[in-house]
N, C-alpha and C positions, 0 to 999 in steps of 0.2 A: 504494500500500500504506500503510495507516494505521500510527500509532505502536504500537498494541497488536497489530497483525497481523505485525509484524516478528519474525523468529526471530533473537535475538541470540546464542544459544549453541548449539553443536552437541550432539548426543547424548552424545558423549564428554566434553565439558566439563560437561554436566549430571550425568553419572555421577560425575565427579571431585568436583563440588560436593557431591553427596550423601554422599561419604565424608569430607568436610572435618571436622576436629576443631579446636576452638579451644584454643590453648595460650598461656598468658600467663606472663611472667616479670617480677616486680616486684623491682627491685634496691635500692630505698630501704628502709632499716631502719625508717623512720618508719611505713611502711605495715604492717609486721609488728607493731611495738610499739603503735602508736596506731590505725591505720586498721582492720585486720582485727578486733580486739576490738569496735570500735564497730559495724562492719558486721554481725558475728555477733549482737550484742545487738539491733540494730535489726531484724534479720530475723525475730525471734520475734514482732514486733508486726505483721508483714505477713500479711494473710489468705492462706490457701492457695489461694483461688480467684482472687486478683488476678494479672492477666497481667503478665509482666516488662516488656513494652513500655509499660504504663501507668506503672510506676515510672520508666522512662527519660524519658517525656514530662513527668512531674511534676518531675523534676530540672531539665529544660530550662526549664520554665515558671518555676521559681524564679529562674533566671538571666535569663530574658527579661523578667520583671516588674521586676527590678532595673534593667535597661537602659532600660525604658520610663520608670520614675520618674526616672532620671538624665537622660534626654533631655528630660523636662518641665522640670526645674529648671535644667539646665545644658546646653542644646542645643549651644552653641558651645564648651564646655569652657573657660570663662573665669572661673568663679566663684572658683577658687583660683589664678588666674594673676597677678593684680595686687592691690595693696593698695587697698582702697576700690572693689572691683569692684561694679557694680550688680546682679550676679547673686548669689544666695545659695542654698546647698544646706542644708536643715534638718539639724540634728544627728541626728535620729532616722534619717535615711537611712543613715548610716554603720553604725549598729547593725543596721539591716535588711540592709544589704549583707553584713555578716559572717554574719548568721543565714542568709541565702539561700545564701551560699557553702557553709556547713556542710550545708544541706539538699541542695544539688546534689551535693556529694561523697558524702553518705550514699546518696542514691538511685542514684548512679552505681556505688557499691560493692555495693549490695544487689540491683540488678536481675539481675545475672548469677547471684548465689547463688539468687535466687528461681527463675530459669529452670532451673537444675540441680536444684533441690529438687522441682519439679513435672514434670521431664522435658521442658521446652519449649525447651531450648537449641538454637540454630540460627544459620545464617549471616544470616538476615533480621534477627533481633534484634541481632546484632553490628553489622550495617551501620547500623541505626537508632541504636544506642548511640554508635558512633564519629562519625556525622554530627552528632548533637545535641551531643556533647561538643565538637566543633570549633566549632559555632555558639555554644556557651556561652563559649568563649574570648574571643569578641568582647565579651561583657558584662564579663568579668573584666578584660581589658586596658583597656577604655574607662573602667571605674571607677577603676583604678589611675592612668590618665592624668588623670582628674578630680581625684584627690587632690593631685597635684603641679602640675597645670595646664600651661600652655604659656608661662609667663613666665620670669623670670630663673632660678628654681630648678626649672623643668620642662623639657620637651622640645618641639620644634616638631611641628606636625601631620604634617609629612613624615616625621619620625623615627617617629612613631606608626604611620604607614602601613608603613614598613619593618619595624617590629616585627611587625605583623599578617601581612605577607608572609612573614617568617621563620618565624613559628609555623605558618603553613599549609604551608610547605615541609618543616618538621620533621615535621609530621603525615603528609604525603605520603611522606616518606622512611621513616618507621617502618612505614607500610603496605606500601611496596615491599620493605622488609627482611622483613616477615612473609610476603609473597608468595613470596620466594625461599627462606627458611629454614623456614617453617612455624611460627615462634615470634613472638609479638607482645611485643617487649621494651619495657618502660616504664622510663625512666630516673628519676633522682632529681628532675628538674625538675618533674614533675607534682605531687608532694606538696609540694615547696618552694614552688611557685607558689600553691597554696591556702593554706598556712600564712602566707606572706608577705602575701598579700592580706588575710587576716583580721587579722593583726597591724597592718598599715598602717591599716586602718579603725579599729581600736581606738585606735591611737596618735593619729590625727587627732581622734577623738571625745574622748579624754582631754584633748588640748591645748585644744580648743574649750571643754570644760567648765571647765578651769582658768582660761581667759581670762574666761569669764562670771562665775566666782566672784570673781576678782580685781577685775573692774570693778564688782562690786556693793558693794565696801567702799571 
């Protein structure tokens, strides 16, 4: 029996899946004060004919391109690990990293609104959204790791691996909670992670710009 010939769900399970309704609870006030107004404003620029899954994929591509550029310039995460490192990440990358993080967050917040606006909300889009969100975390965490490096003021690659494992288990735990309660609860960590990431990139870019200015005199 082939992969596509296997019947994975019973008729009862399929009927339950058809009655599924997505319920989200955001506990962070930053999302209400900052996030939602930005998402609502951005939604008016989205064409009514655009599929929500396209927005989801665009948000993931912004994070994926950031990871590709970082891998090209700092494949071993040593550029900021030691003084006089032979590797160098250009300053424009940190500005691009912040910009791509904003794009990823906006697309992630708009795709669901677009789905509800055109009546295309469903469990398939939710699965795609959560899957690409989790893959985008790899880009975010890897870029944060590149900022501090793995030297005296950074962390070891093994600790980075533990952080990635913990984020995956946190995601799995939230999905399990939703499976049992019917509510997808998003804690403060999601918004704080994005804001911290953007601020860290800006801080490093500002520091490097100051160093260049001081060395020119």
